[in-house]
OpenMM code with the backbone's topology and positions (N, CA, C; nanometers):
from openmm import Vec3, app, unit

residues = "MET SER VAL SER LEU LEU ALA VAL VAL GLN GLY VAL THR ALA GLU ILE GLU ILE LYS THR GLY GLU GLU LEU THR ILE GLN THR ASP ASP LYS TYR LYS GLU ALA VAL ASP GLU HIS ASN ILE TRP VAL ASP TYR LYS THR ILE GLY ASN VAL VAL SER PRO GLY LYS ARG ILE TYR ILE ASP ASP GLY LEU ILE SER VAL VAL VAL LYS GLU ILE GLY GLU PHE ILE SER GLY LEU VAL PHE SER VAL".split()
positions = [
    Vec3(-2.5494, -0.9261, -0.8197),
    Vec3(-2.5680, -0.8153, -0.7388),
    Vec3(-2.4481, -0.7578, -0.7754),
    Vec3(-2.5297, -0.5779, -0.8130),
    Vec3(-2.3970, -0.4728, -0.8334),
    Vec3(-2.4395, -0.3773, -0.7585),
    Vec3(-2.3622, -0.2937, -0.7370),
    Vec3(-2.3768, -0.1704, -0.6964),
    Vec3(-2.2880, -0.0721, -0.7777),
    Vec3(-2.3329, 0.0274, -0.7956),
    Vec3(-2.2843, 0.1723, -0.8602),
    Vec3(-2.2086, 0.2327, -0.7466),
    Vec3(-2.1094, 0.2772, -0.8309),
    Vec3(-1.9871, 0.4183, -0.7031),
    Vec3(-1.9848, 0.5081, -0.7768),
    Vec3(-1.9873, 0.6291, -0.7235),
    Vec3(-1.9378, 0.7976, -0.8235),
    Vec3(-1.7838, 0.7886, -0.7827),
    Vec3(-1.7102, 0.7712, -0.9338),
    Vec3(-1.5937, 0.7908, -0.9239),
    Vec3(-1.5391, 0.8987, -1.0051),
    Vec3(-1.4200, 0.9573, -1.0376),
    Vec3(-1.3339, 1.0656, -1.1051),
    Vec3(-1.2623, 0.9600, -1.2161),
    Vec3(-1.3195, 0.9432, -1.3524),
    Vec3(-1.2982, 0.8964, -1.4697),
    Vec3(-1.2730, 0.9816, -1.5322),
    Vec3(-1.1445, 1.0567, -1.6156),
    Vec3(-1.1054, 1.1119, -1.6972),
    Vec3(-1.1124, 1.2371, -1.6735),
    Vec3(-1.1189, 1.2792, -1.5493),
    Vec3(-1.0831, 1.4058, -1.4824),
    Vec3(-1.2915, 1.4611, -1.4942),
    Vec3(-1.3574, 1.3305, -1.4794),
    Vec3(-1.5044, 1.4302, -1.4932),
    Vec3(-1.5544, 1.2633, -1.3755),
    Vec3(-1.6282, 1.3520, -1.3004),
    Vec3(-1.7383, 1.2041, -1.2108),
    Vec3(-1.8248, 1.1444, -1.2833),
    Vec3(-1.8143, 1.0226, -1.2521),
    Vec3(-1.8935, 0.9419, -1.3569),
    Vec3(-1.9223, 0.7842, -1.2373),
    Vec3(-2.0311, 0.7196, -1.2796),
    Vec3(-2.0724, 0.6238, -1.2070),
    Vec3(-2.0187, 0.5172, -1.3026),
    Vec3(-1.9716, 0.4130, -1.1644),
    Vec3(-1.9343, 0.3136, -1.2150),
    Vec3(-1.9871, 0.1300, -1.1780),
    Vec3(-2.0361, 0.0741, -1.2417),
    Vec3(-2.0996, -0.0686, -1.1575),
    Vec3(-1.9316, -0.1710, -1.0991),
    Vec3(-2.0119, -0.2278, -0.9915),
    Vec3(-1.8744, -0.2913, -0.9424),
    Vec3(-2.0206, -0.4533, -0.9326),
    Vec3(-1.9454, -0.5310, -0.9967),
    Vec3(-2.0594, -0.6742, -0.9554),
    Vec3(-1.9640, -0.7744, -0.8799),
    Vec3(-2.0644, -0.8286, -0.8039),
    Vec3(-2.0393, -0.9628, -0.6847),
    Vec3(-1.9950, -1.0549, -0.8218),
    Vec3(-1.8561, -1.0809, -0.7238),
    Vec3(-1.8111, -1.1831, -0.7997),
    Vec3(-1.7248, -1.1995, -0.9020),
    Vec3(-1.6792, -1.0348, -0.9529),
    Vec3(-1.5714, -1.0207, -1.0244),
    Vec3(-1.4596, -0.9422, -0.9935),
    Vec3(-1.3344, -0.9667, -1.0330),
    Vec3(-1.2149, -0.9242, -0.9690),
    Vec3(-1.1996, -0.7485, -0.9865),
    Vec3(-1.1490, -0.7314, -0.8922),
    Vec3(-1.0806, -0.5725, -0.8883),
    Vec3(-0.9777, -0.5412, -0.8306),
    Vec3(-0.9430, -0.4834, -0.8883),
    Vec3(-0.7995, -0.4180, -0.8813),
    Vec3(-0.8008, -0.2558, -0.8417),
    Vec3(-0.6992, -0.2758, -0.6601),
    Vec3(-0.7290, -0.1748, -0.6106),
    Vec3(-0.5522, -0.1118, -0.6374),
    Vec3(-0.5825, 0.0348, -0.6844),
    Vec3(-0.4974, 0.0775, -0.6938),
    Vec3(-0.4282, 0.2140, -0.6074),
    Vec3(-0.3132, 0.2296, -0.5290),
    Vec3(-0.3043, 0.3733, -0.5135),
    Vec3(-0.2025, 0.4097, -0.5602),
    Vec3(-0.1828, 0.4128, -0.6822),
    Vec3(-0.0531, 0.5148, -0.7330),
    Vec3(-0.1286, 0.6094, -0.8296),
    Vec3(-0.1189, 0.6955, -0.7863),
    Vec3(-0.1714, 0.8673, -0.8467),
    Vec3(-0.2024, 0.8484, -0.9767),
    Vec3(-0.1326, 0.7942, -1.0411),
    Vec3(-0.1527, 0.7537, -1.2406),
    Vec3(-0.2810, 0.6847, -1.2174),
    Vec3(-0.3334, 0.6392, -1.1338),
    Vec3(-0.4745, 0.5873, -1.1660),
    Vec3(-0.5943, 0.6568, -1.0968),
    Vec3(-0.5248, 0.7430, -1.0674),
    Vec3(-0.6298, 0.8621, -0.9896),
    Vec3(-0.7599, 0.8918, -1.0928),
    Vec3(-0.7262, 0.9060, -1.2112),
    Vec3(-0.8675, 0.9393, -1.3061),
    Vec3(-0.8759, 0.8301, -1.3848),
    Vec3(-0.8204, 0.6646, -1.3763),
    Vec3(-0.8451, 0.5944, -1.4204),
    Vec3(-0.9164, 0.4429, -1.3807),
    Vec3(-1.0391, 0.5221, -1.2988),
    Vec3(-1.1130, 0.4252, -1.2934),
    Vec3(-1.1798, 0.3669, -1.3618),
    Vec3(-1.1944, 0.2363, -1.3173),
    Vec3(-1.3202, 0.1915, -1.4324),
    Vec3(-1.4035, 0.0570, -1.3386),
    Vec3(-1.4249, -0.0136, -1.3932),
    Vec3(-1.5330, -0.1194, -1.3007),
    Vec3(-1.4491, -0.2814, -1.2548),
    Vec3(-1.3060, -0.2693, -1.3273),
    Vec3(-1.2070, -0.3213, -1.2622),
    Vec3(-1.0607, -0.2624, -1.1894),
    Vec3(-1.0595, -0.1773, -1.1770),
    Vec3(-0.9825, -0.0841, -1.1165),
    Vec3(-1.0025, 0.0117, -1.0458),
    Vec3(-1.0199, 0.0592, -0.9396),
    Vec3(-1.0462, 0.1112, -0.8466),
    Vec3(-0.9152, 0.1939, -0.8263),
    Vec3(-0.9049, 0.3010, -0.7278),
    Vec3(-0.7761, 0.3991, -0.7037),
    Vec3(-0.8358, 0.4728, -0.5341),
    Vec3(-0.7295, 0.4241, -0.4628),
    Vec3(-0.7913, 0.4773, -0.2870),
    Vec3(-0.6056, 0.5539, -0.2891),
    Vec3(-0.6719, 0.6194, -0.2243),
    Vec3(-0.5743, 0.7489, -0.0799),
    Vec3(-0.4971, 0.6829, -0.0024),
    Vec3(-0.5240, 0.6006, 0.0401),
    Vec3(-0.4447, 0.4944, 0.1784),
    Vec3(-0.3162, 0.4361, 0.1163),
    Vec3(-0.2184, 0.5293, 0.0905),
    Vec3(-0.0858, 0.4672, 0.0072),
    Vec3(-0.0326, 0.3426, 0.0866),
    Vec3(-0.0441, 0.3088, 0.2082),
    Vec3(0.0369, 0.2231, 0.2767),
    Vec3(-0.0953, 0.0459, 0.3067),
    Vec3(-0.2101, 0.0857, 0.2510),
    Vec3(-0.2867, -0.0373, 0.2527),
    Vec3(-0.2744, -0.1691, 0.1970),
    Vec3(-0.1615, -0.1981, 0.1423),
    Vec3(-0.1114, -0.3027, 0.1221),
    Vec3(0.0126, -0.3466, 0.2468),
    Vec3(0.0305, -0.2685, 0.3638),
    Vec3(0.1422, -0.2595, 0.4601),
    Vec3(0.0161, -0.3318, 0.6027),
    Vec3(-0.1285, -0.3151, 0.5516),
    Vec3(-0.2177, -0.3659, 0.6520),
    Vec3(-0.3073, -0.4742, 0.6374),
    Vec3(-0.3182, -0.5275, 0.5116),
    Vec3(-0.3953, -0.5706, 0.5249),
    Vec3(-0.3097, -0.7568, 0.4034),
    Vec3(-0.3726, -0.8422, 0.4226),
    Vec3(-0.3189, -0.9108, 0.3647),
    Vec3(-0.3868, -1.0352, 0.2714),
    Vec3(-0.3272, -1.1770, 0.1762),
    Vec3(-0.4195, -1.2459, 0.1403),
    Vec3(-0.4969, -1.3296, 0.1818),
    Vec3(-0.6506, -1.3227, 0.1746),
    Vec3(-0.7667, -1.3773, 0.2651),
    Vec3(-0.8546, -1.2554, 0.3656),
    Vec3(-0.7755, -1.1394, 0.3763),
    Vec3(-0.8541, -1.0604, 0.4453),
    Vec3(-0.9633, -1.0070, 0.3789),
    Vec3(-1.0387, -0.8664, 0.4589),
    Vec3(-1.1440, -0.8670, 0.3926),
    Vec3(-1.0747, -0.6744, 0.3957),
    Vec3(-1.1487, -0.6000, 0.3112),
    Vec3(-1.1399, -0.4595, 0.2435),
    Vec3(-1.2853, -0.4305, 0.2065),
    Vec3(-1.2984, -0.3357, 0.2896),
    Vec3(-1.4580, -0.2341, 0.2884),
    Vec3(-1.4307, -0.0950, 0.1825),
    Vec3(-1.5031, -0.0696, 0.1387),
    Vec3(-1.5149, 0.0050, 0.0580),
    Vec3(-1.6541, 0.0949, -0.0088),
    Vec3(-1.6431, 0.2036, 0.0346),
    Vec3(-1.7636, 0.2862, -0.0058),
    Vec3(-1.8480, 0.2536, 0.1518),
    Vec3(-1.8329, 0.2670, 0.2713),
    Vec3(-1.8715, 0.3065, 0.4259),
    Vec3(-1.9083, 0.1495, 0.4440),
    Vec3(-1.8505, 0.0432, 0.3531),
    Vec3(-1.8754, -0.1088, 0.4433),
    Vec3(-1.9776, -0.1498, 0.2944),
    Vec3(-1.9875, -0.1095, 0.2299),
    Vec3(-2.1074, -0.1242, 0.1008),
    Vec3(-2.0540, -0.2362, 0.0025),
    Vec3(-1.9431, -0.2167, -0.0002),
    Vec3(-1.8813, -0.3405, -0.1165),
    Vec3(-1.7394, -0.3940, -0.0085),
    Vec3(-1.7681, -0.5210, -0.0337),
    Vec3(-1.6325, -0.5956, 0.0748),
    Vec3(-1.5662, -0.7009, -0.0222),
    Vec3(-1.4330, -0.6575, 0.0272),
    Vec3(-1.3878, -0.7019, -0.1348),
    Vec3(-1.2471, -0.8088, -0.0211),
    Vec3(-1.2413, -0.9492, -0.0993),
    Vec3(-1.1638, -1.0244, -0.0531),
    Vec3(-1.0084, -0.9955, -0.1124),
    Vec3(-0.8766, -1.0182, -0.0321),
    Vec3(-0.8169, -0.9928, -0.0934),
    Vec3(-0.7601, -1.1249, -0.1590),
    Vec3(-0.7099, -1.1148, -0.2477),
    Vec3(-0.6208, -1.2191, -0.3495),
    Vec3(-0.4505, -1.2582, -0.2999),
    Vec3(-0.4078, -1.1239, -0.3995),
    Vec3(-0.2689, -1.1254, -0.3337),
    Vec3(-0.2336, -0.9508, -0.3564),
    Vec3(-0.1097, -0.9387, -0.2704),
    Vec3(-0.0641, -0.7720, -0.2991),
    Vec3(0.0570, -0.8131, -0.3542),
    Vec3(0.0450, -0.6874, -0.4390),
    Vec3(0.2012, -0.6868, -0.5460),
    Vec3(0.2211, -0.5329, -0.5722),
    Vec3(0.2508, -0.4688, -0.6697),
    Vec3(0.2333, -0.3282, -0.7159),
    Vec3(0.1118, -0.2905, -0.6444),
    Vec3(-0.0062, -0.3559, -0.6521),
    Vec3(-0.1334, -0.2831, -0.6473),
    Vec3(-0.2099, -0.4142, -0.5741),
    Vec3(-0.3052, -0.3887, -0.5269),
    Vec3(-0.4194, -0.5237, -0.4112),
    Vec3(-0.4904, -0.6080, -0.5409),
    Vec3(-0.4917, -0.6898, -0.5728),
    Vec3(-0.5877, -0.7895, -0.6385),
    Vec3(-0.7072, -0.8626, -0.5286),
    Vec3(-0.8630, -0.8198, -0.5494),
    Vec3(-0.9215, -0.8582, -0.4919),
    Vec3(-1.0202, -0.9239, -0.5476),
    Vec3(-1.1484, -1.0442, -0.4649),
    Vec3(-1.2471, -1.0494, -0.5251),
    Vec3(-1.3346, -0.9692, -0.5231),
    Vec3(-1.4369, -0.9063, -0.5776),
    Vec3(-1.5484, -0.8629, -0.5204),
    Vec3(-1.6472, -0.9703, -0.4347),
    Vec3(-1.6460, -0.9377, -0.3236),
    Vec3(-1.7264, -1.0594, -0.2173),
    Vec3(-1.8973, -1.0055, -0.2035),
    Vec3(-1.8946, -0.9270, -0.1248),
    Vec3(-2.0222, -0.8637, -0.1999),
    Vec3(-2.0792, -0.7093, -0.1859),
    Vec3(-2.1819, -0.7230, -0.2009),
    Vec3(-2.2154, -0.5650, -0.2243),
    Vec3(-2.3504, -0.5598, -0.1989),
] * unit.nanometer
topology = app.Topology()
chain = topology.addChain("A")
for resn in residues:
    res = topology.addResidue(resn, chain)
    for name in ("N", "CA", "C"):
        topology.addAtom(name, app.Element.getBySymbol(name[0]), res)
């Protein structure tokens, strides 16, 4: 199963496809703001790494996408659990 999201990619609004079972990296650094693709998404919640932990879920796009956190480092690595 997959879902499409609208994202800014290289300054242009584009549709990206997120698939169940894929790894996804959640970036908070502004340098990734326009470098979004099906494996990397940018969020403006700078301190999200302080409120999640491995095994917890992050819901994206009003809960349409559920990501299980795998690890937290400079970025948050997650596995797309359901779309």
